[in-house]
FIFIZA-485822 format. One record per residue (C-alpha): x, y, z; residue number from 1. Coordinates in nm, 4 decimals, always signed. Layout:
BEGIN
+----------+----------+----------+-----+
|       c1 |       c2 |       c3 | seq |
+----------+----------+----------+-----+
|        X |        Y |        Z | NUM |
...
+----------+----------+----------+-----+
This chain:
BEGIN
+----------+----------+----------+-----+
|       c1 |       c2 |       c3 | seq |
+----------+----------+----------+-----+
|  +0.0194 |  -0.0082 |  -0.0166 |   1 |
|  +0.1278 |  +0.3417 |  -0.1023 |   2 |
|  +0.1733 |  +0.5742 |  +0.2110 |   3 |
|  +0.1906 |  +0.9714 |  +0.1652 |   4 |
|  +0.5512 |  +1.1316 |  +0.0894 |   5 |
|  +0.6821 |  +1.2111 |  +0.4530 |   6 |
|  +0.8259 |  +1.5683 |  +0.2817 |   7 |
|  +0.5510 |  +1.7294 |  +0.0270 |   8 |
|  +0.6716 |  +2.0848 |  -0.1079 |   9 |
|  +0.3617 |  +2.3194 |  -0.1848 |  10 |
|  +0.2709 |  +2.3665 |  -0.5479 |  11 |
|  +0.2726 |  +2.7483 |  -0.6910 |  12 |
|  -0.0113 |  +2.8814 |  -0.8477 |  13 |
|  -0.0895 |  +2.7278 |  -1.2231 |  14 |
|  +0.2209 |  +2.4792 |  -1.1431 |  15 |
|  +0.2179 |  +2.2282 |  -1.4012 |  16 |
|  +0.1993 |  +1.8456 |  -1.2782 |  17 |
|  +0.5547 |  +1.7474 |  -1.3866 |  18 |
|  +0.6996 |  +2.0200 |  -1.2903 |  19 |
|  +0.5734 |  +1.9385 |  -0.9147 |  20 |
|  +0.6911 |  +1.5886 |  -0.9534 |  21 |
|  +1.0473 |  +1.6827 |  -1.0904 |  22 |
|  +1.0900 |  +1.9071 |  -0.7708 |  23 |
|  +0.9687 |  +1.6423 |  -0.5744 |  24 |
|  +1.2092 |  +1.4064 |  -0.7345 |  25 |
|  +1.5130 |  +1.6660 |  -0.6476 |  26 |
|  +1.4141 |  +1.6655 |  -0.3344 |  27 |
|  +1.4542 |  +1.3288 |  -0.2624 |  28 |
|  +1.7447 |  +1.2786 |  -0.5037 |  29 |
|  +1.5591 |  +1.0356 |  -0.7739 |  30 |
|  +1.5084 |  +1.0523 |  -1.1286 |  31 |
|  +1.1638 |  +1.2217 |  -1.2075 |  32 |
|  +1.0113 |  +0.9308 |  -1.3767 |  33 |
|  +1.0899 |  +0.6980 |  -1.0732 |  34 |
|  +0.9140 |  +0.9650 |  -0.8596 |  35 |
|  +0.6338 |  +0.9222 |  -1.0862 |  36 |
|  +0.6331 |  +0.5760 |  -1.1049 |  37 |
|  +0.6266 |  +0.5545 |  -0.7093 |  38 |
|  +0.2860 |  +0.6896 |  -0.7254 |  39 |
|  +0.1534 |  +0.5478 |  -1.0852 |  40 |
|  +0.3746 |  +0.2225 |  -1.1645 |  41 |
|  +0.1991 |  +0.2087 |  -1.5129 |  42 |
|  +0.2941 |  +0.5843 |  -1.6017 |  43 |
|  +0.5526 |  +0.5716 |  -1.9162 |  44 |
|  +0.6336 |  +0.9426 |  -1.9130 |  45 |
|  +0.5567 |  +1.2838 |  -1.7413 |  46 |
|  +0.4392 |  +1.4212 |  -2.0568 |  47 |
|  +0.1582 |  +1.1695 |  -2.0657 |  48 |
|  +0.0416 |  +1.2471 |  -1.7211 |  49 |
|  +0.0571 |  +1.5975 |  -1.7828 |  50 |
|  -0.1775 |  +1.5436 |  -2.1106 |  51 |
|  -0.4036 |  +1.2957 |  -1.9369 |  52 |
|  -0.4928 |  +1.1158 |  -1.5980 |  53 |
|  -0.7735 |  +0.8977 |  -1.5376 |  54 |
|  -0.9975 |  +0.9376 |  -1.2278 |  55 |
|  -0.8087 |  +0.6542 |  -1.0577 |  56 |
|  -0.4616 |  +0.8044 |  -1.1291 |  57 |
|  -0.5820 |  +1.1362 |  -0.9799 |  58 |
|  -0.6975 |  +0.9867 |  -0.6655 |  59 |
|  -0.3753 |  +0.7968 |  -0.6282 |  60 |
|  -0.1678 |  +1.0931 |  -0.6977 |  61 |
|  -0.4112 |  +1.2890 |  -0.4464 |  62 |
|  -0.3225 |  +1.0187 |  -0.1841 |  63 |
|  +0.0512 |  +1.0213 |  -0.2313 |  64 |
|  +0.0636 |  +1.4037 |  -0.2059 |  65 |
|  -0.2147 |  +1.4481 |  +0.0325 |  66 |
|  -0.4117 |  +1.6621 |  -0.2085 |  67 |
|  -0.7646 |  +1.6739 |  -0.3441 |  68 |
|  -0.7993 |  +1.4769 |  -0.6685 |  69 |
|  -0.9549 |  +1.8097 |  -0.8430 |  70 |
|  -0.6514 |  +2.0090 |  -0.7805 |  71 |
|  -0.4297 |  +1.7057 |  -0.9431 |  72 |
|  -0.6602 |  +1.7360 |  -1.2550 |  73 |
|  -0.6248 |  +2.1225 |  -1.2489 |  74 |
|  -0.2004 |  +2.0747 |  -1.2286 |  75 |
|  -0.2716 |  +1.9021 |  -1.6163 |  76 |
|  -0.4119 |  +1.9660 |  -1.9492 |  77 |
|  -0.6390 |  +1.6575 |  -1.8967 |  78 |
|  -0.9614 |  +1.9607 |  -1.9080 |  79 |
|  -0.8595 |  +2.0438 |  -2.2562 |  80 |
|  -1.0388 |  +1.9583 |  -2.5518 |  81 |
|  -0.8684 |  +1.6687 |  -2.7583 |  82 |
|  -0.8111 |  +1.9249 |  -3.0319 |  83 |
|  -0.6549 |  +2.1337 |  -2.8200 |  84 |
|  -0.3494 |  +1.9192 |  -2.7106 |  85 |
|  -0.1976 |  +2.0058 |  -3.0729 |  86 |
|  -0.1639 |  +2.3509 |  -2.9078 |  87 |
|  +0.0573 |  +2.2447 |  -2.6212 |  88 |
|  +0.4205 |  +2.2853 |  -2.6620 |  89 |
|  +0.6548 |  +2.0357 |  -2.5132 |  90 |
|  +0.8663 |  +2.3213 |  -2.3191 |  91 |
|  +0.8366 |  +2.6342 |  -2.2045 |  92 |
|  +0.7060 |  +2.9080 |  -2.4884 |  93 |
|  +0.6979 |  +3.2041 |  -2.2559 |  94 |
|  +0.6970 |  +3.3516 |  -1.9025 |  95 |
|  +0.5059 |  +3.6226 |  -1.7240 |  96 |
|  +0.7681 |  +3.8427 |  -1.5774 |  97 |
|  +0.5152 |  +3.9242 |  -1.3299 |  98 |
|  +0.3877 |  +3.5437 |  -1.2128 |  99 |
|  +0.6489 |  +3.3303 |  -1.2650 | 100 |
|  +0.8260 |  +3.1906 |  -0.9592 | 101 |
|  +1.1714 |  +3.2839 |  -0.8671 | 102 |
|  +1.3237 |  +2.9579 |  -0.7082 | 103 |
|  +1.6508 |  +2.8552 |  -0.5969 | 104 |
|  +1.7814 |  +2.6005 |  -0.8556 | 105 |
|  +1.5289 |  +2.5037 |  -1.1435 | 106 |
|  +1.1983 |  +2.7625 |  -1.1395 | 107 |
|  +0.8773 |  +2.5603 |  -1.1692 | 108 |
|  +0.7197 |  +2.5151 |  -1.5222 | 109 |
|  +0.3861 |  +2.6861 |  -1.5267 | 110 |
|  +0.0930 |  +2.5390 |  -1.6998 | 111 |
|  +0.0261 |  +2.8583 |  -1.9037 | 112 |
|  +0.3741 |  +2.8565 |  -1.9918 | 113 |
|  +0.3487 |  +2.5491 |  -2.2782 | 114 |
|  +0.0050 |  +2.6983 |  -2.3956 | 115 |
|  +0.0618 |  +2.8096 |  -2.7600 | 116 |
|  -0.2433 |  +3.0374 |  -2.8242 | 117 |
|  -0.1381 |  +3.2608 |  -2.5158 | 118 |
|  +0.0073 |  +3.6145 |  -2.5506 | 119 |
|  -0.1052 |  +3.7214 |  -2.2087 | 120 |
|  -0.0817 |  +3.5685 |  -1.8565 | 121 |
|  -0.4159 |  +3.3954 |  -1.7427 | 122 |
|  -0.3053 |  +3.4957 |  -1.3817 | 123 |
|  -0.2712 |  +3.8715 |  -1.4107 | 124 |
|  -0.3216 |  +3.9481 |  -1.7794 | 125 |
|  +0.0298 |  +4.1333 |  -1.8785 | 126 |
|  +0.1940 |  +4.0646 |  -2.1959 | 127 |
|  +0.3937 |  +3.7213 |  -2.1797 | 128 |
|  +0.8046 |  +3.7665 |  -2.2781 | 129 |
|  +1.0142 |  +3.4870 |  -2.4146 | 130 |
|  +1.1978 |  +3.2460 |  -2.1205 | 131 |
|  +1.5222 |  +3.3568 |  -2.2290 | 132 |
|  +1.4643 |  +3.7184 |  -2.2128 | 133 |
|  +1.5515 |  +3.7968 |  -2.5231 | 134 |
|  +1.2534 |  +4.0252 |  -2.6637 | 135 |
|  +1.1646 |  +4.0422 |  -3.0344 | 136 |
|  +0.8901 |  +4.3598 |  -3.0444 | 137 |
|  +0.5627 |  +4.2146 |  -3.2438 | 138 |
|  +0.5431 |  +4.3306 |  -3.5883 | 139 |
|  +0.1727 |  +4.2693 |  -3.5387 | 140 |
|  +0.0591 |  +4.5512 |  -3.2478 | 141 |
|  -0.1733 |  +4.7094 |  -3.4923 | 142 |
|  -0.3691 |  +4.3681 |  -3.4513 | 143 |
|  -0.3425 |  +4.3695 |  -3.0603 | 144 |
|  -0.7405 |  +4.4272 |  -3.0002 | 145 |
|  -0.8413 |  +4.1344 |  -3.2425 | 146 |
|  -0.5458 |  +3.9283 |  -3.1244 | 147 |
|  -0.6995 |  +3.9237 |  -2.7671 | 148 |
|  -1.0341 |  +3.8456 |  -2.8738 | 149 |
|  -0.8981 |  +3.5448 |  -3.0880 | 150 |
|  -0.7053 |  +3.4608 |  -2.7780 | 151 |
|  -1.0242 |  +3.4518 |  -2.5651 | 152 |
|  -1.2026 |  +3.2465 |  -2.8300 | 153 |
|  -0.9141 |  +2.9619 |  -2.8330 | 154 |
|  -0.8741 |  +2.9729 |  -2.4590 | 155 |
|  -1.3009 |  +2.9527 |  -2.4666 | 156 |
|  -1.2691 |  +2.6235 |  -2.6617 | 157 |
|  -0.9842 |  +2.4717 |  -2.5115 | 158 |
|  -1.0307 |  +2.5062 |  -2.1575 | 159 |
|  -1.4091 |  +2.5321 |  -2.1236 | 160 |
|  -1.5411 |  +2.3797 |  -2.4435 | 161 |
|  -1.7416 |  +2.6641 |  -2.5657 | 162 |
|  -1.7539 |  +2.7876 |  -2.9057 | 163 |
|  -1.9701 |  +3.0193 |  -3.1243 | 164 |
|  -2.0522 |  +2.8926 |  -3.4905 | 165 |
|  -1.7328 |  +2.6958 |  -3.5549 | 166 |
|  -1.4130 |  +2.6024 |  -3.3657 | 167 |
|  -1.1362 |  +2.8574 |  -3.3434 | 168 |
|  -0.8819 |  +2.5861 |  -3.3443 | 169 |
|  -1.0028 |  +2.4463 |  -3.6752 | 170 |
|  -0.9925 |  +2.8107 |  -3.8005 | 171 |
|  -0.6516 |  +2.8005 |  -3.6740 | 172 |
|  -0.5230 |  +2.5313 |  -3.8773 | 173 |
|  -0.7163 |  +2.6306 |  -4.1869 | 174 |
|  -0.5080 |  +2.9371 |  -4.1709 | 175 |
|  -0.1950 |  +2.7662 |  -4.1584 | 176 |
|  -0.2269 |  +2.5956 |  -4.4585 | 177 |
|  -0.0556 |  +2.6851 |  -4.7834 | 178 |
|  -0.1730 |  +2.9380 |  -5.0248 | 179 |
|  -0.0949 |  +3.0457 |  -5.3871 | 180 |
|  -0.0478 |  +3.4157 |  -5.3838 | 181 |
|  -0.1534 |  +3.6241 |  -5.6799 | 182 |
|  +0.0564 |  +3.7190 |  -5.8842 | 183 |
|  +0.2888 |  +3.4499 |  -5.8049 | 184 |
|  +0.6144 |  +3.6142 |  -5.6906 | 185 |
|  +0.9213 |  +3.4611 |  -5.8685 | 186 |
|  +1.1879 |  +3.5299 |  -5.6091 | 187 |
|  +1.0322 |  +3.3819 |  -5.3075 | 188 |
|  +0.9613 |  +2.9880 |  -5.1655 | 189 |
|  +0.6037 |  +2.9420 |  -5.2151 | 190 |
|  +0.6094 |  +2.7042 |  -4.9597 | 191 |
|  +0.6162 |  +3.0061 |  -4.6992 | 192 |
|  +0.2535 |  +3.1651 |  -4.7923 | 193 |
|  -0.0039 |  +3.0821 |  -4.5744 | 194 |
|  -0.3533 |  +3.1302 |  -4.6058 | 195 |
|  -0.3470 |  +3.3690 |  -4.3126 | 196 |
|  -0.1617 |  +3.6013 |  -4.5200 | 197 |
|  -0.4423 |  +3.6979 |  -4.7362 | 198 |
|  -0.5959 |  +3.8295 |  -4.3888 | 199 |
|  -0.3054 |  +3.9455 |  -4.2576 | 200 |
|  -0.1346 |  +4.1492 |  -4.5332 | 201 |
|  +0.1826 |  +4.2224 |  -4.3361 | 202 |
|  +0.2605 |  +3.8783 |  -4.2695 | 203 |
|  +0.3771 |  +3.7955 |  -4.6187 | 204 |
|  +0.6717 |  +4.0417 |  -4.5919 | 205 |
|  +0.7864 |  +3.9677 |  -4.2610 | 206 |
|  +0.7833 |  +3.5917 |  -4.3554 | 207 |
|  +0.9836 |  +3.6629 |  -4.6778 | 208 |
|  +1.2355 |  +3.8981 |  -4.5147 | 209 |
|  +1.3255 |  +3.6477 |  -4.1993 | 210 |
|  +1.3377 |  +3.3260 |  -4.4226 | 211 |
|  +1.0380 |  +3.2154 |  -4.1886 | 212 |
|  +0.8996 |  +2.9043 |  -4.2117 | 213 |
|  +0.5312 |  +2.9042 |  -4.0498 | 214 |
|  +0.4490 |  +2.5877 |  -3.8872 | 215 |
|  +0.1811 |  +2.3544 |  -4.0423 | 216 |
|  -0.1838 |  +2.2860 |  -3.9475 | 217 |
|  -0.0664 |  +1.9486 |  -3.7534 | 218 |
|  +0.0968 |  +2.2124 |  -3.4760 | 219 |
|  -0.0056 |  +2.5533 |  -3.5054 | 220 |
|  +0.1999 |  +2.6982 |  -3.2563 | 221 |
|  +0.3806 |  +3.0116 |  -3.3682 | 222 |
|  +0.6536 |  +3.1782 |  -3.2102 | 223 |
|  +0.5501 |  +3.4762 |  -2.9326 | 224 |
|  +0.6249 |  +3.7655 |  -3.1367 | 225 |
|  +0.4167 |  +3.6329 |  -3.4511 | 226 |
|  +0.1386 |  +3.4947 |  -3.2445 | 227 |
|  -0.0695 |  +3.7764 |  -3.2455 | 228 |
|  -0.1021 |  +3.7425 |  -3.6305 | 229 |
|  -0.2532 |  +3.3874 |  -3.6018 | 230 |
|  -0.5037 |  +3.4828 |  -3.3339 | 231 |
|  -0.5999 |  +3.7881 |  -3.4710 | 232 |
|  -0.6826 |  +3.5951 |  -3.8063 | 233 |
|  -0.8881 |  +3.3727 |  -3.6043 | 234 |
|  -1.1112 |  +3.6246 |  -3.4601 | 235 |
|  -1.1410 |  +3.7932 |  -3.8199 | 236 |
|  -1.3135 |  +3.4767 |  -3.9679 | 237 |
|  -1.5045 |  +3.4002 |  -3.6587 | 238 |
|  -1.6491 |  +3.7629 |  -3.6615 | 239 |
|  -1.7148 |  +3.7628 |  -4.0639 | 240 |
|  -1.8409 |  +3.4345 |  -4.0461 | 241 |
|  -1.8965 |  +3.1242 |  -4.2884 | 242 |
|  -1.8652 |  +3.3694 |  -4.6206 | 243 |
|  -1.5297 |  +3.4544 |  -4.5247 | 244 |
|  -1.4353 |  +3.0931 |  -4.5174 | 245 |
|  -1.5762 |  +3.0450 |  -4.8680 | 246 |
|  -1.4121 |  +3.3710 |  -4.9838 | 247 |
|  -1.0827 |  +3.2212 |  -4.9167 | 248 |
|  -1.1123 |  +2.9190 |  -5.1358 | 249 |
|  -0.9986 |  +3.1462 |  -5.4140 | 250 |
|  -0.6516 |  +3.1622 |  -5.2593 | 251 |
|  -0.6182 |  +2.7755 |  -5.2773 | 252 |
|  -0.5087 |  +2.5446 |  -5.5790 | 253 |
|  -0.5424 |  +2.1595 |  -5.6304 | 254 |
|  -0.5844 |  +1.9205 |  -5.3815 | 255 |
|  -0.4927 |  +2.1698 |  -5.1113 | 256 |
|  -0.8346 |  +2.3746 |  -5.2273 | 257 |
|  -1.0279 |  +2.0520 |  -5.2329 | 258 |
|  -0.9326 |  +1.9629 |  -4.8484 | 259 |
|  -0.9944 |  +2.3401 |  -4.7705 | 260 |
|  -1.3818 |  +2.3032 |  -4.9236 | 261 |
|  -1.4053 |  +1.9677 |  -4.7468 | 262 |
|  -1.3022 |  +2.0887 |  -4.4315 | 263 |
|  -1.4902 |  +2.4105 |  -4.4112 | 264 |
|  -1.8193 |  +2.2855 |  -4.5505 | 265 |
|  -1.8145 |  +2.0460 |  -4.2596 | 266 |
|  -1.7488 |  +2.2925 |  -4.0144 | 267 |
|  -2.0200 |  +2.5321 |  -4.1611 | 268 |
|  -2.2618 |  +2.2544 |  -4.1410 | 269 |
|  -2.2307 |  +2.1734 |  -3.8079 | 270 |
|  -2.2182 |  +2.5038 |  -3.7233 | 271 |
|  -2.5628 |  +2.5437 |  -3.8520 | 272 |
|  -2.6902 |  +2.2715 |  -3.7007 | 273 |
|  -2.5839 |  +2.3740 |  -3.3873 | 274 |
|  -2.7438 |  +2.7257 |  -3.4092 | 275 |
|  -3.0620 |  +2.5385 |  -3.5326 | 276 |
|  -3.0311 |  +2.3482 |  -3.1692 | 277 |
|  -2.9830 |  +2.6391 |  -2.9980 | 278 |
|  -3.2994 |  +2.7894 |  -3.1358 | 279 |
|  -3.5182 |  +2.4748 |  -3.0934 | 280 |
|  -3.4005 |  +2.5198 |  -2.7217 | 281 |
|  -3.5017 |  +2.8689 |  -2.6709 | 282 |
|  -3.8717 |  +2.7860 |  -2.8191 | 283 |
+----------+----------+----------+-----+
């Protein structure tokens, strides 16, 4: 029978479960995975524990750390919608200079530091910064209002399962599909052009100037200084509605266009059915 740990370190606000386990492992001078398996023998990685825990695993961890199972769950990404997992980074992407804990040795990792849709701190609301302190000013500051709305749309869907007429996460993936610009530039690598550039015109020039390869729809996490562009694009599409998705088809060609049409028509149909159901509930 497992017993509670004799010494339990207090967690910090918004700390990630794997971070808390790593700090205990350092205290007891054992590898982090050994510490996790002391609680959950079947566990195969700390990353997996961060992403999903069963009710039984939450209960067992709670007993070991003398903590309510609900608190253990809040330290993970288990509450995120499945589609939001592609927006969770493997390591720290950003920090809040106000809320990031200052500890001797390794600083605790906060849950929000891995969320690839955030540009502001969920605890205090200030602008997030790069972990290494090397700040790159965002070239999309003029879109800040729309970006903040996009951040909220993604946060509502990922953390609370709330969407409007369609999924903001799906919009993010669509906006990172390749597009064919008109007229076709001969001096640039066409693989760098994304559908997002049809909504945020500044994007193409910045990507070309920096020789930057944007991420694919499979992992739609942009560097922090460029993230406002994607968030603003999501907000613009969501506000404009299905007709903007249909308008964007003109920027696609070949199989890419076919996939885009199939995906957007499915999204529009699902949104229509959801709206019809909501209207029926009001009658």
